[in-house]
C-alpha positions in Angstrom: -3.5 -5.4 0.5 -3.8 -4.4 4.3 -2.9 -1.0 5.7 -0.1 -0.9 8.3 -0.9 -1.3 12.0 1.7 -1.5 14.9 4.6 0.1 16.7 6.9 2.7 15.2 9.7 2.8 18.0 12.5 2.3 15.5 11.5 5.2 12.9 12.9 8.6 12.9 11.1 11.3 15.5 7.2 12.6 14.4 7.6 15.8 12.1 4.9 18.2 10.9 4.3 19.0 7.2 5.7 22.4 6.2 3.5 22.4 3.4 -0.2 21.0 2.5 -2.2 21.0 -0.5 -4.9 19.9 -2.7 -5.0 18.7 -6.6 -8.0 18.6 -8.6 -7.4 15.5 -10.3 -10.7 15.5 -12.3 -13.9 17.0 -12.1 -14.9 14.3 -9.5 -11.7 13.6 -7.3 -9.6 16.2 -5.0 -6.4 14.6 -3.6 -4.8 15.7 -0.5 -1.0 15.8 -0.3 1.5 17.2 2.0 5.3 17.8 2.3 7.7 17.5 5.1 11.4 17.2 6.0 13.9 19.1 4.0 12.5 21.2 0.9 15.9 21.1 -0.9 16.5 17.3 0.0 15.8 14.1 -2.2 12.3 13.9 -3.0 10.6 10.8 -2.0 7.1 9.8 -2.5 5.2 7.5 0.2 2.4 5.4 -1.4 -0.1 4.0 1.1 -1.7 0.6 1.1 -5.2 -0.8 0.8 -6.3 -0.2 -1.9 -8.6 2.2 0.3 -6.2 3.1 3.3 -4.3 6.7 3.8 -1.6 8.3 5.0 -0.8 8.7 8.4 1.4 10.7 10.5 4.2 7.8 10.9 4.6 7.4 7.4 6.6 10.6 7.4 9.0 8.7 9.8 10.9 6.2 7.7 12.9 9.1 6.1 15.7 11.3 7.7 13.9 14.5 7.6 17.1 16.3 7.0 18.0 14.7 4.1 14.6 13.9 2.2 11.8 16.0 0.8 8.9 13.7 1.7 5.9 13.6 0.0 2.6 11.7 1.1 -0.8 11.5 -0.7 -3.8 10.1 -0.1 -4.8 8.3 -3.2 -8.6 8.4 -5.1 -11.5 8.2 -2.6 -8.9 7.9 0.6 -8.2 9.6 3.8 -8.4 13.6 3.1 -9.0 13.3 -0.6 -12.7 13.6 -1.7 -15.4 12.2 -2.1 -14.5 9.8 0.2 -15.2 6.3 -0.9 -15.8 7.4 -4.4 -15.1 4.6 -7.0 -15.9 6.1 -10.5 -12.6 7.2 -12.4 -11.0 5.2 -9.7 -8.3 2.6 -11.4 -4.7 2.0 -11.4 -4.3 3.9 -14.5 -5.9 7.1 -13.0 -3.4 6.3 -10.0 -0.6 6.4 -11.9 -1.4 9.5 -13.9 -2.2 11.2 -10.7 1.4 10.4 -9.3 2.6 12.0 -12.5 0.5 15.0 -12.3 1.7 15.3 -8.8 5.4 15.2 -9.7 4.8 17.8 -12.1 3.0 20.0 -9.9 5.8 20.0 -7.1 8.5 20.6 -9.8 10.3 17.1 -9.1 12.6 16.0 -11.8 13.0 12.4 -10.2 11.8 11.1 -7.1 12.4 7.6 -4.9 9.1 5.9 -4.5 8.2 4.1 -1.0 5.3 1.5 -0.8 3.9 -1.2 0.9 1.8 -4.1 0.1 -0.7 -2.2 -2.1 1.6 0.6 -2.4 4.2 -1.7 -3.8 1.9 -2.9 -6.8 1.2 1.1 -7.3 4.9 2.1 -7.1 5.9 -0.6 -9.7 2.9 0.4 -12.1 4.0 4.0 -12.1 7.8 2.9 -12.4 6.9 1.2 -15.5 4.8 3.8 -17.0 7.5 6.4 -16.1 10.9 4.8 -15.5 13.0 8.0 -16.4 11.2 9.8 -13.5 12.1 7.2 -10.7 15.4 7.3 -9.4 14.9 4.1 -6.8 12.4 1.9 -5.5 11.9 1.0 -1.7 9.2 -1.7 -1.4 7.7 -3.8 1.3 5.3 -6.6 1.3 5.2 -7.3 -2.5 1.7 -7.6 -3.6 1.2 -7.7 -7.5 -2.2 -8.0 -7.8 -2.5 -11.7 -9.3 -5.1 -14.3 -8.7 -2.6 -16.7 -6.9 -2.3 -13.9 -4.4 -5.9 -13.3 -3.9 -6.4 -17.2 -3.6 -3.9 -17.3 -0.8 -5.4 -14.4 1.0 -9.0 -15.9 0.9 -8.4 -19.6 1.0 -4.6 -20.6 1.5 -4.7 -19.3 4.7 -7.3 -21.6 5.6 -4.4 -23.9 6.9 -3.2 -21.6 9.5 -6.4 -19.3 10.3 -9.6 -21.8 9.8 -11.7 -20.3 12.1 -11.2 -16.6 10.5 -11.6 -18.0 7.0 -14.7 -19.5 8.4 -16.1 -16.5 9.6 -15.5 -14.6 6.5 -17.6 -17.1 4.8 -20.3 -17.6 7.4 -22.7 -15.5 5.4 -21.4 -15.8 1.9 -20.3 -18.7 -0.6 -18.8 -19.1 -4.0 -16.8 -15.8 -5.0 -16.2 -13.9 -1.9 -14.8 -11.1 -3.3 -17.6 -10.6 -5.8 -20.0 -11.4 -2.9 -18.5 -8.8 -0.6 -18.1 -6.2 -3.4 -21.8 -6.5 -4.0 -22.6 -6.5 -0.4 -20.6 -3.3 0.8 -22.6 -1.6 -2.0 -26.0 -2.6 -0.7 -28.5 -0.1 -0.9 -29.6 -0.7 2.5 -26.9 1.1 4.6 -27.3 -1.6 7.6 -26.5 -4.3 5.4 -23.6 -3.0 3.7 -21.9 -1.5 6.9 -22.3 -5.4 8.4 -20.5 -6.9 5.4 -17.7 -4.2 5.4 -16.9 -4.8 9.1 -16.9 -8.7 8.3 -14.4 -7.9 5.7 -12.3 -5.6 7.9 -12.4 -7.8 10.8 -10.9 -10.7 8.8 -7.9 -8.5 7.5 -7.4 -7.2 11.3 -7.3 -10.6 12.5 -4.6 -11.6 9.7 -2.7 -8.8 11.0 -2.5 -10.4 14.3 -1.1 -14.1 13.1 2.1 -14.9 15.0 1.7 -12.2 17.9 0.1 -12.6 21.1 -1.7 -9.4 20.5 -5.2 -9.3 20.0 -7.0 -8.0 16.6 -7.0 -4.6 16.1 -10.7 -3.1 17.1 -12.9 -2.6 14.3 -12.8 1.2 13.2 -15.7 2.7 14.9 -16.1 5.4 12.0 -19.0 3.8 10.0 -18.1 6.2 7.1 -14.5 5.4 7.3 -15.3 1.7 7.3 -17.3 1.6 4.1 -15.2 3.8 2.3 -12.1 1.8 2.8 -13.9 -1.5 2.1 -15.7 0.0 -1.2 -12.6 1.3 -2.5 -10.6 -1.8 -1.8 -13.5 -4.2 -3.1 -13.5 -2.0 -6.3 -10.0 -2.8 -7.0 -9.9 -6.3 -5.9 -13.1 -7.3 -7.9 -11.3 -5.8 -11.1 -8.1 -7.8 -10.4 -6.4 -4.3 -9.6 -7.1 -3.2 -12.9 -4.0 -5.1 -14.2 -3.6 -8.1 -16.8 -2.6 -11.2 -15.0 1.1 -11.1 -14.7 1.5 -7.8 -16.1 3.8 -6.1 -13.4 6.1 -9.2 -13.6 6.1 -9.7 -17.2 7.3 -5.9 -17.6 9.7 -5.6 -14.5 12.6 -5.2 -17.0 11.4 -1.8 -17.9 12.6 -0.4 -14.4 16.0 -0.1 -14.6 16.4 2.4 -11.4 17.8 0.6 -8.3 15.3 -1.3 -6.0 15.5 -2.5 -2.5 12.9 -5.3 -1.4 12.1 -5.5 2.5 10.2 -8.5 2.7 8.9 -10.0 6.4 10.0 -13.8 6.4 6.7 -14.2 8.5 4.4 -12.3 6.3 1.3 -14.2 6.0 -0.6 -11.6 4.3 1.8 -11.1 1.3 4.0 -14.2 1.5 7.9 -13.9 0.7 7.3 -15.9 -2.6 6.1 -12.9 -4.5 9.4 -10.6 -3.6 11.5 -13.5 -4.4 10.1 -13.8 -7.9 9.8 -10.1 -8.4 13.6 -9.7 -7.3 14.7 -12.0 -10.0 12.9 -10.1 -12.6 14.1 -6.4 -11.6 17.6 -5.8 -13.2 19.0 -4.0 -10.5 17.4 -5.3 -7.4 18.4 -6.3 -3.8 16.1 -8.7 -1.5 16.2 -7.9 1.9 14.6 -10.7 4.1 13.8 -9.9 7.6 13.6 -13.2 9.3 11.1 -12.3 12.0 9.4 -9.6 10.1 5.6 -9.8 9.5 3.5 -7.5 7.3 3.3 -4.5 9.2 5.7 -1.9 8.2 5.5 -0.3 11.5 6.5 -3.4 13.8 10.0 -2.9 15.1 11.8 -5.3 13.0 10.3 -4.2 9.9 10.3 -0.4 10.7 14.4 -0.7 11.5 14.9 -2.5 8.3 12.9 -0.2 6.1 14.3 2.9 7.7 17.7 1.5 7.0 16.6 0.5 3.2 15.4 4.3 2.6 18.8 5.7 4.0 20.8 3.4 2.1 18.8 4.3 -1.1 19.5 8.0 -0.7 23.1 7.3 -0.3 23.0 5.0 -3.3 21.1 7.3 -5.5 23.2 10.4 -4.5 26.7 8.8 -5.0 25.6 7.4 -8.6 
């Protein structure tokens, strides 16, 4: 649910895109996408987290640039896609269709999907809808959009960070997602922004659990803060536009190989979800990273994810 923050020492060197573009998804949404690496390489699509986050330059760095055709795109309402923060015509089904339209636009027959947190949710939803278009999956910090996961995120973590949960509840009660969803869409911008910053502060504090580093400072860009929280809460308030248990129940549809990279110390998306998913996917390898947390760019997780991408490349080319 939370975008990556952290260090990137274990990844491939920085690279720049060789192509960028925009795809008009409908009369409202225009989506930014980019390609880097080897135009003749194995196509891999990076799916960012959130919902409501965006792609970043370090997301190119999980992949060997000489071997991969690396595709990144900003989901509806996110990053460089426009309109920023727009939630009309913005559901999981819309995003799945966007991925398929992007595949056709780029002339890709089959591609690998790489996603963490909400990105894993979206990768699974697409792979279930278009199984023949997916060569393999590399997923981190599995999130399935279930009520149990959201209850853990908002209530269960009280056992570990009671002061942070209390801060989130300070001016709200009852259905926190519903209340914050309403508040970040408040007609008075100051009230909406205050709620958005409280929500983001909670996320940032959770990302620092188990480290000596302080929580990341709040994003100073008011428009970005509001956009990110409005999109995220739009999805969470609707159960991520998924039927309860939908992804687990339909995991059998995915016949392509999958590698799940899960931090043992991930407090945001606990290992139990990755374990349950690994038992449902027909061709799955679960890799527990003993010192790994939620962030995909901390050294332990970054190294494991880079290896997983390399291993999946070798596995799919040799098959």
